[in-house]
C-alpha positions in Angstrom: 132.4 -163.5 -39.3 130.7 -160.4 -38.1 131.8 -158.5 -34.9 129.2 -158.6 -32.2 128.8 -155.0 -30.9 126.8 -153.7 -28.0 124.8 -150.4 -28.6 124.9 -148.3 -25.4 123.3 -145.0 -26.7 121.3 -143.5 -29.5 120.6 -140.2 -31.1 117.1 -139.4 -32.4 116.0 -136.7 -34.8 113.7 -135.5 -32.0 114.5 -137.1 -28.6 111.1 -136.3 -27.1 109.0 -137.5 -30.0 108.6 -141.3 -30.0 107.8 -141.3 -33.8 111.1 -139.8 -34.8 113.7 -142.2 -36.1 117.2 -142.9 -34.8 119.9 -141.0 -36.6 123.0 -142.5 -34.8 124.0 -145.3 -32.5 127.0 -145.5 -30.2 128.9 -147.5 -27.7 132.4 -148.2 -26.4 135.4 -150.0 -28.0 137.5 -152.5 -26.1 139.9 -149.8 -25.1 136.9 -147.7 -23.6 137.0 -145.1 -26.3 133.6 -144.1 -27.6 132.3 -144.8 -31.1 129.2 -143.3 -32.9 128.0 -144.1 -36.4 124.9 -143.2 -38.4 122.0 -145.5 -38.6 122.7 -145.9 -42.3 126.3 -146.9 -41.6 125.0 -149.5 -39.1 122.5 -150.9 -41.6 125.2 -151.2 -44.3 127.5 -152.9 -41.8 124.8 -155.4 -40.9 124.0 -156.1 -44.5 127.7 -156.6 -45.3 128.0 -159.0 -42.3 130.6 -156.7 -40.8 128.6 -156.2 -37.5 125.9 -157.7 -35.4 124.5 -155.3 -32.9 122.7 -156.0 -29.6 121.4 -154.1 -26.6 121.4 -155.1 -23.0 118.9 -153.3 -20.8 117.9 -154.3 -17.3 119.8 -157.6 -17.7 118.0 -158.5 -21.0 120.1 -158.9 -24.1 118.3 -158.5 -27.4 119.6 -158.5 -30.9 119.2 -155.5 -33.1 117.7 -156.1 -36.6 116.8 -154.2 -39.7 113.2 -153.5 -40.4 111.6 -151.8 -43.4 108.8 -149.2 -42.9 105.6 -149.2 -45.0 107.3 -146.4 -47.0 110.3 -148.5 -47.7 112.8 -146.8 -45.3 115.1 -149.2 -43.5 115.6 -148.7 -39.8 117.0 -150.4 -36.7 115.0 -152.1 -34.0 115.4 -154.8 -31.4 113.9 -158.2 -32.0 110.5 -158.7 -30.5 110.9 -159.7 -26.9 107.5 -158.7 -25.5 108.9 -155.8 -23.5 107.9 -152.2 -24.1 109.3 -149.8 -25.1 111.7 -151.1 -27.7 115.0 -151.7 -25.9 116.9 -149.7 -28.5 114.6 -146.7 -28.0 115.0 -146.8 -24.3 118.8 -146.3 -24.4 120.2 -142.9 -23.3 121.2 -140.1 -25.6 124.8 -140.4 -27.1 127.2 -137.7 -25.9 
């Protein structure tokens, strides 16, 4: 069974350019230590059923899923919930 993990922060290739992709995601462990992994590691963990990721922004919890771009690149995004911007992209920068 996959561990359900909350994403609390992201790192983007260019934080101020909305078209740049996420390079890392991060959060906190149960003991309050921080973790940070690459987007590729997160995707591999989801595909291996090791992790299920979610975000919780403004009281709304939304699952994070894998999407594939028109060029075939896999990336993370939140499930469609009719709120803009994407909850994942609205998270703060990881330390």
